[in-house]
Legacy VTK file of the C-alpha trace (Angstrom):
# vtk DataFile Version 3.0
C-alpha trace
ASCII
DATASET POLYDATA
POINTS 186 float
146.811 134.953 138.169
149.953 134.723 140.276
147.955 133.422 143.239
146.543 130.608 141.122
149.996 129.542 139.990
151.290 129.589 143.570
148.290 127.524 144.706
148.816 124.985 141.912
152.492 124.696 142.816
151.605 124.043 146.463
149.031 121.403 145.442
151.504 119.643 143.171
154.164 119.689 145.936
151.662 118.141 148.362
150.752 115.444 145.812
154.437 114.704 145.205
155.022 114.362 148.944
151.999 112.054 149.305
153.149 109.905 146.400
156.668 109.654 147.863
155.288 108.387 151.163
152.824 105.959 149.537
153.677 102.349 148.977
153.342 100.838 145.494
150.198 98.974 146.592
148.549 102.170 147.753
149.578 103.821 144.509
147.780 101.076 142.502
144.610 101.548 144.585
144.644 105.320 143.942
145.175 104.741 140.193
142.288 102.259 140.085
140.030 104.715 141.913
140.966 107.424 139.436
140.250 105.053 136.536
136.901 104.016 137.985
136.006 107.635 138.631
136.920 108.564 135.107
134.918 105.583 133.796
131.969 106.563 135.968
132.259 110.164 134.827
132.408 109.017 131.205
129.366 106.819 131.715
127.503 109.684 133.399
128.373 111.978 130.520
127.270 109.356 127.999
124.058 108.863 129.953
123.422 112.602 130.005
123.983 112.797 126.234
121.634 109.890 125.594
118.968 111.410 127.858
119.262 114.676 125.962
118.958 112.870 122.620
115.953 110.937 123.906
114.196 114.055 125.187
114.787 115.898 121.921
113.579 112.944 119.879
110.520 112.556 122.094
109.687 116.268 121.811
110.104 116.117 118.036
107.803 113.102 117.859
105.166 114.850 120.007
105.311 117.888 117.706
104.951 115.585 114.704
101.861 113.940 116.232
100.267 117.317 116.986
101.036 118.635 113.502
99.642 115.557 111.727
96.519 115.573 113.922
95.952 119.233 113.063
96.492 118.542 109.356
94.093 115.600 109.504
91.384 117.743 111.114
91.891 120.411 108.438
91.700 117.746 105.748
88.403 116.418 107.106
86.992 119.941 107.294
87.858 120.711 103.698
87.760 117.215 102.207
84.738 118.016 100.065
85.991 121.419 98.966
86.399 120.376 95.319
82.872 118.993 95.204
81.484 122.078 96.945
83.215 124.407 94.498
81.838 122.339 91.595
78.308 122.596 93.072
78.343 126.399 93.426
77.363 127.049 89.773
74.430 124.657 90.259
73.241 126.745 93.228
73.589 129.893 91.122
71.555 128.259 88.338
68.811 127.351 90.839
68.627 130.983 91.980
68.434 132.250 88.390
65.818 129.619 87.525
63.688 130.605 90.519
63.827 134.264 89.475
62.747 133.491 85.916
60.073 130.948 86.854
58.542 133.302 89.418
58.038 135.821 86.583
55.983 133.268 84.638
53.373 132.996 87.403
53.164 129.182 87.483
52.974 128.630 91.254
53.286 124.826 91.100
56.456 125.009 89.009
57.945 127.614 91.370
57.083 125.435 94.364
58.709 122.341 92.807
61.933 124.138 91.891
62.045 125.736 95.369
61.770 122.313 97.002
64.631 120.908 94.914
66.742 124.030 95.481
66.157 124.001 99.250
66.960 120.287 99.474
70.242 120.833 97.615
71.153 123.848 99.783
70.326 122.035 103.031
72.389 119.010 102.009
75.390 121.215 101.266
74.806 123.187 104.475
74.925 119.947 106.487
78.369 119.332 104.972
79.639 122.732 106.187
78.823 125.059 103.278
77.389 128.426 104.313
76.353 131.407 102.254
78.056 134.698 103.065
75.591 137.431 103.981
76.284 140.422 101.746
73.698 143.110 101.001
73.627 146.378 99.119
74.679 149.153 101.481
77.198 147.064 103.431
80.703 148.454 103.809
83.164 147.067 101.260
85.986 144.958 102.748
88.645 143.746 100.317
89.396 140.741 102.530
85.835 139.403 102.260
84.524 140.832 98.971
85.703 140.873 95.380
84.945 144.140 93.621
84.414 143.539 89.927
83.615 147.147 89.059
82.976 150.595 90.499
80.147 152.851 89.512
79.258 156.379 90.568
77.467 156.119 93.904
73.727 156.795 93.658
73.922 158.797 96.896
76.769 160.239 98.944
76.274 157.729 101.755
76.873 154.819 99.301
80.445 155.901 98.478
82.847 153.079 99.341
79.954 150.720 100.010
78.448 147.818 98.127
75.886 148.946 95.549
74.980 145.543 94.084
75.842 141.865 94.634
76.550 140.095 91.345
77.453 136.635 92.680
77.017 135.182 96.156
80.004 134.133 98.242
80.320 130.853 100.135
82.353 129.521 103.042
83.297 125.952 103.867
83.779 125.967 107.620
85.890 129.060 108.311
87.502 129.115 104.877
86.077 131.252 102.094
85.870 129.111 98.960
84.258 131.785 96.779
84.307 135.488 97.476
81.113 137.430 96.778
81.438 139.508 93.613
80.140 142.993 94.182
79.795 146.393 92.569
81.003 149.273 94.724
80.060 152.947 94.785
82.649 155.547 93.904
LINES 1 187
186 0 1 2 3 4 5 6 7 8 9 10 11 12 13 14 15 16 17 18 19 20 21 22 23 24 25 26 27 28 29 30 31 32 33 34 35 36 37 38 39 40 41 42 43 44 45 46 47 48 49 50 51 52 53 54 55 56 57 58 59 60 61 62 63 64 65 66 67 68 69 70 71 72 73 74 75 76 77 78 79 80 81 82 83 84 85 86 87 88 89 90 91 92 93 94 95 96 97 98 99 100 101 102 103 104 105 106 107 108 109 110 111 112 113 114 115 116 117 118 119 120 121 122 123 124 125 126 127 128 129 130 131 132 133 134 135 136 137 138 139 140 141 142 143 144 145 146 147 148 149 150 151 152 153 154 155 156 157 158 159 160 161 162 163 164 165 166 167 168 169 170 171 172 173 174 175 176 177 178 179 180 181 182 183 184 185
C-alpha cells in the first residue's frame, strides 16, 4: 500500500514538473487530447452497451421464433384433438354394434357395418389417431393405463397384470387422448 502511494506521489510530481515546463499552447493541446480521448472512450463504451443490447434483443427474438414455431407445430399436430375425442364414442359404438350383429348371423349386415367402421377408423388414422395395443395379460402401467377396478387374479401369474380391457385407449400423435380402461388382477 505504501509503495503505491509513493509511486503516485512520484507520478504527480513528474506531471507537475511537465506542466510547469509546458507553454500554455501545449497545455491546450494536451487538454484537447484528453477531452477527445474521453469522448472516444465514452463513445466506445456507448457502442459496447448498444452492441450488448442488440445481441440480447436478437437472441431473445431468435428464442421467440423457435418457441412460436414449436408451438405452431404442436398446434397442427393436435388441432383436431377435440374432434377426435368426440369421435371416440362413435368408434366404441361401432365395435359394440359389430359384436352384437355378428351374433345375429346376418353376414351381409356384418359386412356392411365392418366396411363403414373400417372407413371411419382409416380416416381417423390418416389424421394421426392410433389405437393403443392393450391385451389381457399385459403388465399394468399406471402411466399408460387407467385401472377402474381390481379383482382377485384368476391365476398367480396374473397378479398385477391386466385381466380385462373395458375401453380401448387412443393416441393422437405421441399424446394419449384417452387412456385404456382396464381391470387388474390382485
